[in-house]
N, C-alpha and C positions, 0 to 999 in steps of 0.2 A: 108762951106755952112752957110747960114744965118738962123736966126730963122723964116724966112718966109717959110721954108720948109713945105710942106703939109705932114702930118703924118696920116697913118691909123693904127688902132689897132684892131686885130681880136682875141677875147677871153677875155672877161672881167669878169673873175672869182675872186677867193680869192686874188690872187696876181696881175692878169692883171688889175683889176680896179684901185688900188692905183698907179701902174706903169703908166697907162694911165693918171691918174690925175696929176702926176708930170710933164709929158710931156706937158699937157695943161697949168699947172701953169708956165711953162717956156716960154710960149708964142707961142707955135706951134699950128696952126690950126689942129684940130683932127677930124677924122671920125672914127666911131666905128661900129663893128658888133659883135654880140654874138648870139648863137643859141637861148638863152632865153633872149628876149629883156628886161625883167624886171631887169636883172642883170646889164644892162647898163644905167638904168634910172638916176642914180646919176650923171653920166658923161654927159648925155644929158641935165640934168638940169643945169650943169655948162657951157654948151655951145657947147658940142660936137655934131657933125652931125651924125645922124643915117643912116646906109646903110642897105638895105634888103638882102645883100649877100656879101660874101668876095670879089667877083669880082667887085661889085659896090663900096665897100669901097676902093679898091685898084686902081681903074682906073685912078684917077688923082693924086695919092699920090707919093711923092718923096721917102718916106720911109714907108715901111709896116712892122709892128711888128705882129707876131703871137705867141699866148701863149694858147695852147689847151691841151687836156688831154693825148692823146696817139699817138704813131707813125702812126697808121692808120688814125687818124684825120689829122696829118701833111701831110701825103701822099696825101690824098684827096684834101686838101686845096691848095697844091702846084701843083700837077701833074695831076689832073682831067682835062677833056677837057675844062672846064670853070674855071680852077684853076689859081693861081696867076702867074705862068709862062706864061700862055696864055693871061692874061688880064691886068697885070700891065704894065705901060708904059715903053718904052725903057729907060734904064739908072737908073731905080728905084732900090733902095736897099731893099732887102727882108731879114728880120732878124727874125730868129725863136728862141724864148725864151723858148720853150718847151724842157724838157729833153726827148730826143728821141734817135734813133739808129744812131751810127756813119756812117754806110753804107748809110742810107737814106740821111743823111746830105751831104755826098759826092755826091750822085746822084743828089740831088737838086742843089747843087752849080755848078756842071758840066753842067747840063741842062740850068741853068740860064745864064751862060756865052754864050752858044750857042744862046740863045734867046735875047742877048743884055741887060741882066739885071745882077745884082750882088746879090748873096745870100750867107749868112753865118750863121752857127749855133752859138747861143749865149745863152746857158742855164744860169740860174742865181741861186745863193744860198743866203740864208739869211731868207727865210720863209716869212710869212705874216708880221711879225714885221719889217723885213728889207724893204719889199715893201712899207709899210706905212711910214716908216721913210725916204725912199729914199736912203738907204745905202746898197743896194744889191751888191753882187760881180758878175760881168759879166765874163763868161768863154767862150772865143771866139775862134772859129775855123777859124781864119784868122790872118793876120799879122797886126802890128801897122799901116803900110802904107795902108793896105786894108780898115781899119776902120776910117781913118782920116776924110773922108768927113762926117761921121755920129757920130763922137766921141762926139760932143757937145750934141747930142740927148741922147746918151747912158749915159752921165754924169748927166742927169737930174734925174735919179733914181738909180744911183750906187755910191759907194764910192771907189771901186777898179775895175779895168779892167785888166784881164789877157789874153794875146793873145798867142795862142798855135801854130799859124803858118800855119795851113792848114785845109781845109774842113773836118769836122768830128772829129777833134782833140778837139774841145770844148766839144763835147758830151762825148768823151772818158775821158776827164779830169773831167767833172761833174760826170760821173759814178764812177770815182776814189773817189770823195768826198762822194758819196752815199755808197760806200763800207766801207769807214772809219766810216761814220755815223751809218751804220748797226750794227757794233760791239759795238759802244758806246751806242746805244739804248738798246741792249741786256745787256750790262754791267750795265747800269743804272737800268734796271728792276731787274736784278739779285741782285744787291747790296741793293736796297730798300727792296726786299723780304727777303733777308738774315738778314738785320737789324730788320725787323719786326718780323721774326720768333725767333730772339734772344732777344725779348722784349726790344729793344732799342728805344730811342727817334729818330724816323726816320729822322725828319727834322734836328736834331742836327748832325746825321751821315752824312746827305747830306752836311751840312755846313763844316764839317770836311773834307770830300772828296774834296770839291771844294777849300779847302785851300792848297791842295798838288798836287802831280803829277797824282793822279787819276781823277782830274777834267776834265770834257768834256763839250762841249756846251750842250749836252743832259742833263747832271746832273745839270748844272747851269740854263738852261732856261726851260726845259720841266719837270724835276722832280717836281718842285714846283706845276705845274699844275696838275700832276698826284696825288700828295699828297692832293691837294684840291678837287679832284674828278672832275676836269675840263678837259673834253675830247673834247672840241670844236676844230675844225681843224685849225691849222695854216698851216699844210701840211697834206693832206689826206693820210690815210693808203693805199687806193687803188692806189694812185699815187706813193707812196714809194715802194709798191709791184711791180708796173710796172718798176720802176727804177732798183730795185734789179734783176728782171728778165732779163732786158737788160744787166746789168753788168755780170750776170752769163752766158748769152748766148755768149757774147764776150769772156769771160774767157774760155768757152768750145772750141771756135774756136781756141784759142791759147794754149789749153791743160794746162790750169792753174787752180789749185784748189784754191778756196776761202772759206775755212771752216767757217769763221765768217759770211760772206754774206749768205752762204748756211743756217746756223742756223737761221739767222734773217729772211730769206725768208720763211722758214718753219713756224716760229712763226707768221709772218704777214699774211701768207696765211691762217693760222688757225683763226686769228683774223678777217680777211675778211670773211671767211666762216661762222662765227657765227654772222655776222651782223655788224661788226665794220669797214667796208670799208670806210664809210663817216666820221669816227671819226678822230681826230688828232693822229699822230704817238705815242704820249705819252700813248695812250690807250693800248699799249703792256703790261703795268703793270697789266691790268685786267686779263691777262692770269694766273697770279700768285695768284689771290685773291680767296676767297671762292665763290662758285657758286652764292650764293644770291647777292653778290656784283656785279658780272658780269650781272646778270639778272636785277638788279636795274639800271644799266647803259644802259640797252637796248639790251644786248646780249642774244643769245639763243643757248645754247650748243647742243640742239637737232638737229639744222640745220647741225652742223658738223658731228654728228653721222650718220644722214640720208645720207649725201653726201658721206660718206666714208665706206658704207656697200657694199663691193665688194664680189662677190661670189669667184672670183679668179682673179689673175693678177692685173693690175693697169691701170686705165684710167687717166693717168697723164695729167694734163692741164698746166704743168709748162713750156712746150716748150723746155726742156733740155733733152739731151740724158741720158740714165741710164748707159751707158758705157763710156769709155774714161777716163776722169780725176777723175771720182769718184763722180760726182754730183748725189745726190739721189733724187728720186721723192718727191716733196713737197706737193703732194696731200694727203699724209698720207697713201698711200697704201704700197705694199710690199717694204721693205727697211727701213720703219719707224716703223715696229714692231707692226702692229695691231693685230697680233695673239699672240701666247705665247711669253712672255718676252717683251711685249710692254714697252717702257721706256717713262717716263715723259719728255716732251719737254724742261724742264729746265735742263735736263742732268742727272737726278737722276733716278735710277731704282725703280721699284715698290716692289722689294723684300726686302730681308734683307739688311740693310745698307742704306735704303732710307732716313731715318733720320728725317722724318716729324712728326713722332710720331703717335700713334694709333688714328684713327678718323680724321686725317687731311684730308681735302678735297681740294687737290691742283688743281688749275685751270691753271697751267702752261702747261698742255697738256691733250689731251683726253685720256680716258682709265681709269679714276678714277670712272666713273659712271657705275653702274650695268646695263646690258642690258638684 
């Protein structure tokens, strides 16, 4: 396919905007839609055409990219009466860059073929930095042959493309990435807190870790931001929480325990509950800091306390069963110890052997505050 392909891009957020910019820079005519038009103004100023709805954006496009927040958004954009499957032209390629549910991706791909269109899941990894640099990794739920007609467009904003062979498998592979990232984020936060509590030069410790097998992308790229008190999002906490919830849901279907992802979900759920949902994922480190530091960053622990005062039982909003493979409620209710024996979410008890020392006010979990 030539560079004269008409491209539509729906969802010009933190990552969508630079991705769309790279597509334009490569010479593709671009039409854009976003729920908040102001977020697309930079692209419009560069020459993109504005559309008032996803349907309008897609109607003449050869390739339609979507990058929205949640699976419910994906479902609406594709499967509603005026959604992309109904309004995109015959033969169009519909490519979802959102991290979403594998089952939904399979449903969309199957329905698209019935409608005479081609759809595949293509979540990406690399964060805002990768989107700006045009070096994202594309994780595709299709074959190499399937993507050949649009490979050149994908290459405008990626440095690597992995094809996993079938609808929904790109989403499953991306969720595998998020499961790995979950444990590395907790490991990063644990390590920085441990170094701080032992009166070490935390940046020196970080450099030491990055020189050996303990190195992770989180420790290399996100720990410096946390140490500088920079919690601006390259990837939003609320979106990472969504990804972990999707991964845990799939794991439950397969009766698979993911203790690392479970722990990370609990911590990020806590961070979201106290006002950190729109922060970058490196803000997990604030859960380990003194309360004053968290408050200074804009968090409010009283929100968590108020949200988790249950008379009895658990109103779990995590969408996971409490039976089966052992996933526990992440809302902080029964199973996470809000009554006697509540344990700090960094994994240390509050009783003897806690090791923080008298007077330490640990923000790694609720329950340190008198109520």
